[in-house]
Backbone as numpy.savetxt, mean C-alpha at the origin, in Angstrom:
# Nx Ny Nz CAx CAy CAz Cx Cy Cz
-13.48 8.30 -47.82 -13.12 7.66 -46.57 -12.76 8.75 -45.57
-13.20 8.59 -44.31 -12.94 9.58 -43.26 -11.53 9.45 -42.71
-10.99 10.55 -42.26 -9.65 10.55 -41.67 -9.77 10.73 -40.16
-8.64 10.63 -39.50 -8.62 10.81 -38.06 -9.03 12.23 -37.69
-8.62 13.19 -38.50 -9.00 14.58 -38.25 -10.51 14.74 -38.35
-11.13 14.08 -39.32 -12.59 14.12 -39.44 -13.25 13.47 -38.22
-12.69 12.33 -37.77 -13.27 11.61 -36.64 -13.17 12.45 -35.36
-12.09 13.18 -35.20 -11.92 13.98 -33.99 -12.84 15.19 -33.97
-13.53 15.44 -35.06 -14.51 16.53 -35.10 -15.80 16.16 -34.38
-15.98 14.91 -34.04 -17.18 14.48 -33.33 -16.97 14.66 -31.82
-17.81 15.46 -31.18 -17.59 15.77 -29.76 -17.63 14.55 -28.84
-18.52 13.60 -29.13 -18.60 12.42 -28.27 -17.33 11.57 -28.35
-16.81 11.39 -29.55 -15.59 10.61 -29.71 -14.42 11.32 -29.03
-14.33 12.61 -29.21 -13.25 13.39 -28.59 -13.36 13.32 -27.06
-14.57 13.49 -26.53 -14.76 13.45 -25.08 -14.43 12.06 -24.52
-14.81 11.02 -25.24 -14.52 9.66 -24.79 -13.03 9.38 -24.76
-12.31 9.83 -25.78 -10.87 9.62 -25.80 -10.16 10.43 -24.71
-10.64 11.63 -24.45 -10.08 12.42 -23.36 -10.30 11.72 -22.02
-11.49 11.15 -21.83 -11.77 10.40 -20.60 -10.85 9.19 -20.47
-10.59 8.50 -21.57 -9.71 7.34 -21.52 -8.27 7.74 -21.17
-7.80 8.83 -21.75 -6.45 9.30 -21.43 -6.37 9.74 -19.97
-7.41 10.43 -19.49 -7.44 10.86 -18.10 -7.48 9.65 -17.15
-8.24 8.64 -17.50 -8.30 7.41 -16.69 -6.94 6.73 -16.64
-6.23 6.73 -17.75 -4.89 6.13 -17.78 -3.93 6.90 -16.87
-3.98 8.22 -16.90 -3.11 9.03 -16.05 -3.42 8.83 -14.56
-4.71 8.76 -14.23 -5.09 8.56 -12.83 -4.65 7.18 -12.35
-4.79 6.16 -13.19 -4.39 4.82 -12.78 -2.87 4.72 -12.62
-2.11 5.43 -13.44 -0.65 5.44 -13.29 -0.26 6.12 -11.98
-0.99 7.16 -11.59 -0.71 7.85 -10.32 -0.93 6.91 -9.13
-1.78 5.91 -9.28 -2.02 4.95 -8.21 -0.81 4.11 -7.87
0.17 4.03 -8.75 1.38 3.25 -8.50 2.42 4.03 -7.68
2.16 5.30 -7.40 3.08 6.10 -6.61 3.15 5.54 -5.19
4.36 5.23 -4.73 4.50 4.63 -3.41 5.36 5.50 -2.51
5.04 5.41 -1.23 5.74 6.17 -0.21 6.18 5.19 0.87
7.43 5.29 1.30 7.92 4.46 2.39 7.64 5.17 3.71
6.99 4.47 4.61 6.68 4.99 5.94 7.50 4.22 6.96
7.83 4.85 8.08 8.60 4.14 9.10 8.12 4.54 10.49
8.38 3.63 11.41 8.03 3.81 12.81 9.16 3.22 13.63
9.55 3.91 14.70 10.63 3.43 15.54 10.37 3.80 16.99
10.74 2.90 17.89 10.61 3.17 19.31 11.67 2.36 20.04
12.02 2.83 21.23 12.99 2.11 22.05 12.71 2.41 23.51
13.27 1.59 24.36 13.05 1.78 25.78 13.47 0.56 26.57
12.97 0.48 27.79 13.28 -0.63 28.69 11.98 -1.28 29.12
11.96 -2.60 29.09 10.79 -3.36 29.48 11.05 -4.05 30.80
10.13 -3.90 31.73 10.20 -4.60 33.01 9.45 -5.92 32.91
9.25 -6.55 34.04 8.54 -7.83 34.05 7.09 -7.63 33.63
6.56 -8.61 32.89 5.17 -8.57 32.46 5.04 -8.62 30.95
3.80 -8.42 30.48 3.46 -8.49 29.06 3.57 -7.10 28.45
4.23 -7.03 27.28 4.43 -5.75 26.60 4.10 -5.90 25.12
3.26 -4.99 24.62 2.90 -4.95 23.20 3.73 -3.85 22.55
4.57 -4.22 21.62 5.43 -3.24 20.96 4.76 -2.74 19.68
5.18 -1.57 19.26 4.67 -1.02 18.01 3.46 -0.14 18.22
3.04 0.46 17.13 1.88 1.34 17.12 0.77 0.63 16.36
-0.37 0.44 17.01 -1.47 -0.31 16.41 -1.95 0.34 15.11
-2.01 1.66 15.10 -2.46 2.37 13.89 -1.48 2.15 12.73
-0.18 2.25 13.01 0.83 2.04 11.97 0.78 0.61 11.46
0.66 -0.34 12.35 0.68 -1.76 11.97 -0.53 -2.14 11.12
-1.67 -1.50 11.34 -2.87 -1.88 10.59 -3.10 -1.02 9.34
-2.47 0.13 9.28 -2.75 1.07 8.18 -1.92 0.80 6.92
-0.71 0.29 7.07 0.21 0.18 5.94 0.44 -1.28 5.55
1.01 -1.46 4.35 1.25 -2.78 3.79 2.72 -3.13 3.79
3.01 -4.41 3.70 4.36 -4.94 3.48 5.36 -4.46 4.53
5.11 -4.85 5.76 5.98 -4.44 6.85 7.32 -5.16 6.82
8.34 -4.42 7.19 9.67 -4.97 7.40 10.06 -4.56 8.82
10.01 -5.51 9.74 10.20 -5.21 11.15 11.58 -5.66 11.63
12.17 -4.88 12.53 13.43 -5.24 13.17 13.29 -4.98 14.66
13.62 -5.99 15.45 13.55 -5.90 16.90 14.91 -6.28 17.47
15.51 -5.36 18.23 16.81 -5.61 18.86 16.58 -5.65 20.37
16.95 -6.77 20.97 16.79 -6.96 22.41 18.14 -7.15 23.06
18.34 -6.55 24.23 19.59 -6.74 24.96 19.28 -6.71 26.46
20.08 -7.46 27.23 19.90 -7.50 28.67 21.13 -8.10 29.31
21.29 -7.81 30.59 22.41 -8.40 31.33 22.01 -9.73 31.95
20.73 -10.04 31.94 20.27 -11.31 32.47 18.77 -11.32 32.59
18.08 -11.73 31.54 16.62 -11.75 31.57 16.12 -12.95 30.78
14.97 -13.44 31.20 14.27 -14.50 30.46 13.01 -13.88 29.88
12.76 -14.16 28.62 11.59 -13.58 27.97 11.05 -14.52 26.91
9.82 -14.24 26.53 9.17 -14.97 25.44 8.71 -13.96 24.40
8.94 -14.29 23.15 8.44 -13.48 22.03 7.23 -14.19 21.47
6.09 -13.52 21.50 4.83 -14.12 21.06 4.42 -13.47 19.75
4.20 -14.32 18.73 3.73 -13.85 17.42 2.60 -14.76 16.98
1.38 -14.31 17.17 0.24 -15.15 16.84 0.20 -16.36 17.75
0.33 -17.55 17.19 0.34 -18.78 17.98 1.74 -19.30 18.24
2.75 -18.62 17.73 4.13 -19.06 17.87 4.78 -18.33 19.06
5.35 -19.09 19.98 6.03 -18.54 21.15 7.47 -19.02 21.13
8.41 -18.06 21.22 9.83 -18.38 21.24 10.43 -17.84 22.53
11.14 -18.69 23.26 11.76 -18.29 24.53 13.22 -17.92 24.31
13.67 -16.89 25.04 15.06 -16.43 24.97 15.58 -16.19 26.37
16.85 -16.48 26.56 17.56 -16.11 27.78 18.70 -15.19 27.36
18.64 -13.97 27.84 19.65 -12.98 27.47 20.60 -12.79 28.65
21.84 -13.17 28.45 22.85 -12.99 29.48 24.02 -12.22 28.86
24.00 -10.91 29.07 25.04 -10.02 28.52 25.19 -10.18 27.01
24.07 -10.21 26.33 24.14 -10.30 24.87 22.98 -9.54 24.24
23.10 -9.38 22.94 22.10 -8.65 22.16 21.67 -9.55 21.01
20.37 -9.59 20.76 19.87 -10.37 19.63 19.05 -9.46 18.72
19.12 -9.75 17.45 18.35 -9.02 16.45 17.37 -9.98 15.82
16.10 -9.61 15.84 15.03 -10.45 15.31 14.28 -9.69 14.23
13.65 -10.43 13.36 12.81 -9.85 12.31 11.43 -10.50 12.39
10.59 -10.00 13.30 9.27 -10.61 13.49 8.37 -10.41 12.28
7.51 -11.39 12.05 6.57 -11.32 10.93 5.31 -10.55 11.29
4.99 -10.51 12.58 3.82 -9.79 13.06 4.24 -8.79 14.12
3.30 -8.00 14.56 3.57 -7.05 15.64 3.99 -7.84 16.88
5.18 -7.57 17.44 5.68 -8.41 18.52 5.02 -8.12 19.87
4.85 -9.21 20.61 4.40 -9.16 21.99 5.48 -9.85 22.81
5.97 -9.17 23.84 7.06 -9.72 24.64 6.58 -9.90 26.08
6.83 -11.08 26.61 6.56 -11.34 28.02 7.90 -11.53 28.72
8.21 -10.63 29.64 9.47 -10.70 30.38 9.20 -11.41 31.70
9.90 -12.53 31.93 9.70 -13.30 33.16 10.45 -12.69 34.33
11.72 -12.35 34.11 12.50 -11.73 35.18 13.54 -10.81 34.56
13.94 -9.81 35.31 14.93 -8.86 34.82 14.30 -7.75 34.00
15.16 -7.02 33.32 14.69 -5.96 32.43 15.39 -6.11 31.09
14.70 -5.67 30.05 15.19 -5.84 28.68 15.17 -4.48 27.99
16.29 -4.11 27.40 16.34 -2.93 26.55 15.96 -3.34 25.14
15.15 -2.52 24.50 14.69 -2.88 23.15 14.75 -1.69 22.22
14.90 -1.99 20.97 14.73 -1.03 19.88 13.89 -1.71 18.84
12.75 -1.11 18.51 11.83 -1.70 17.54 11.62 -0.71 16.41
11.82 -1.17 15.21 11.61 -0.33 14.03 10.83 -1.10 12.98
9.95 -0.40 12.31 9.17 -1.01 11.24 9.09 -0.04 10.07
9.29 -0.56 8.89 9.08 0.23 7.68 7.97 -0.44 6.88
7.25 0.36 6.14 6.12 -0.15 5.38 5.97 0.66 4.10
5.13 0.16 3.22 4.87 0.80 1.94 3.43 1.31 1.95
3.25 2.52 1.47 1.91 3.11 1.35 1.71 3.58 -0.08
0.52 3.34 -0.59 0.12 3.83 -1.91 -1.00 4.84 -1.70
-0.66 6.13 -1.49 -1.68 7.10 -1.10 -2.72 7.40 -2.18
-2.39 7.20 -3.43 -3.34 7.53 -4.50 -4.03 6.30 -5.08
-3.87 5.16 -4.46 -4.47 3.92 -4.98 -6.00 3.98 -4.96
-6.57 4.71 -4.04 -8.02 4.79 -3.94 -8.63 5.44 -5.19
-7.85 6.27 -5.86 -8.36 6.94 -7.07 -8.44 6.00 -8.27
-7.90 4.81 -8.14 -8.00 3.85 -9.25 -9.46 3.44 -9.49
-10.30 3.50 -8.46 -11.72 3.22 -8.65 -12.35 4.28 -9.54
-11.98 5.54 -9.32 -12.45 6.62 -10.17 -11.95 6.42 -11.60
-10.71 6.00 -11.75 -10.15 5.75 -13.08 -10.89 4.63 -13.78
-11.28 3.61 -13.05 -12.02 2.49 -13.65 -13.38 2.96 -14.16
-14.10 3.73 -13.35 -15.41 4.24 -13.78 -15.24 5.18 -14.97
-14.23 6.03 -14.92 -13.96 6.96 -16.02 -13.63 6.20 -17.30
-12.91 5.09 -17.17 -12.58 4.27 -18.32 -13.84 3.66 -18.95
-14.73 3.12 -18.11 -15.96 2.53 -18.64 -16.82 3.56 -19.36
-16.98 4.71 -18.75 -17.77 5.79 -19.38 -17.08 6.26 -20.66
-15.77 6.39 -20.62 -15.02 6.81 -21.82 -15.17 5.83 -22.97
-15.16 4.54 -22.67 -15.33 3.53 -23.73 -16.71 3.65 -24.35
-17.74 3.79 -23.53 -19.11 3.88 -24.05 -19.28 5.14 -24.90
-18.81 6.27 -24.40 -18.95 7.53 -25.14 -18.14 7.49 -26.44
-16.93 6.93 -26.39 -16.12 6.80 -27.60 -16.80 5.91 -28.63
-17.39 4.84 -28.18 -18.08 3.93 -29.09 -19.26 4.62 -29.76
-20.03 5.38 -28.99 -21.17 6.11 -29.56 -20.68 7.13 -30.58
-19.62 7.87 -30.25 -19.07 8.85 -31.20 -18.51 8.19 -32.44
-17.87 7.04 -32.28 -17.31 6.33 -33.44 -18.41 5.79 -34.34
-19.48 5.29 -33.76 -20.59 4.80 -34.60 -21.25 5.95 -35.35
-21.34 7.13 -34.73 -21.87 8.30 -35.45 -20.95 8.66 -36.62
-19.66 8.61 -36.38 -18.69 8.91 -37.44 -18.82 7.90 -38.58
-18.90 6.62 -38.25 -19.03 5.59 -39.30 -20.34 5.74 -40.08
-21.40 6.09 -39.38 -22.68 6.29 -40.05 -22.59 7.45 -41.05
-21.94 8.53 -40.65 -21.80 9.68 -41.54 -20.88 9.35 -42.73
-19.83 8.55 -42.50 -18.94 8.16 -43.59 -19.72 7.29 -44.59
-20.54 6.38 -44.10 -21.31 5.48 -44.96 -22.33 6.28 -45.79
-22.92 7.29 -45.16 -23.90 8.11 -45.85 -23.25 9.13 -46.77
-21.94 9.28 -46.69 -21.22 10.20 -47.57 -21.14 11.62 -47.06
-21.44 11.84 -45.80 -21.37 13.19 -45.26 -19.92 13.59 -44.96
-19.03 12.66 -44.77 -17.64 12.97 -44.46 -16.72 12.38 -45.49
């Protein structure tokens, strides 16, 4: 009967197992996450204002947004997709957590704002495709090497 040491003497089986281990390591690296953040502040006059950075909003996943608005007397609307919310700020500050990139329409007055967004990025996730292909090739090569090993054991060569 053949042993593991005998089986590892077959180059195809060894190469296939190395590919499988490498594919596992690459796929684990895909879980590495990085927190990204974006912040801006300023004063908004009358009119329509798009807050945030379009590249940041579209590039990263799982946004956590915070919008702080303050004014001594302004009327504004917060537009998020099809949802419109009206606010009247009279010497007060409100903190909102928009679900989408905020669009603010200021009717009168000026509004001070602070907008911050944090997101999650998985920079090595794209390599999981390489790991998947490496895994498939590793399985095929390992199977071919294992069948060669079994054939030799059956014939009595090992």
